[in-house]
N, C-alpha and C positions, 0 to 999 in steps of 0.2 A: 962365741958368736959364729954363726955360720956365714961363710963368705958368699954363698949363693944368694942369701937373703939380702945381704948388704949390697951386692951388685944390682939385684932387681930393684931395691929401694932407691939406689942412686940413679939408675936409668929412668925409673918412673918419676923421681923427683925432678930430674932435669927436664923431662918432657912436659910435665905439668907446670913446672916453674916457668918455662918459656911460654907455654900456653896462657897462664895467668897474667904474666907481664905484658904479653901482646894484646890480650883482650881488654884488660882494665887500664893499662898504661901504654898505649901504642907509641908514644914518643919517648919512651924511657930508654935508658942505656942497657947494655947486656948485663951489667952488674946487678940490676934488679932481678933478672931471671936467675942469677946465681944465688942471690939472697933468698928468693922464693924457694929454690930447690933445696938449699941448706935448711930452711925452716921446715919444709915438708918432711925431709928425712929425720930431722931432729924430733919433730912431733910424732912421727911414726914410732921411734924408739921410746919416747916418753909414754905414749899410750900403751905400748906393749908392756912396759914396766908396770904401769898402773893396773893393767889387766891381769898380769901374773901375780901381782901383790894381793889383789882382792881374793884370789883363790886360796891363799894360805890360811 
């Protein structure tokens, strides 16, 4: 795993996680933003795995 890709995905996951939690759930706690960020990063790796698996 390349560390640069992980860092970029983490940063973008946090940014978009905060954005999603504030837009759709404005009265929510900060933990919802953390959950959104974790889900975004998790799904990024899931979709990368599925994409690479289809090429074989």
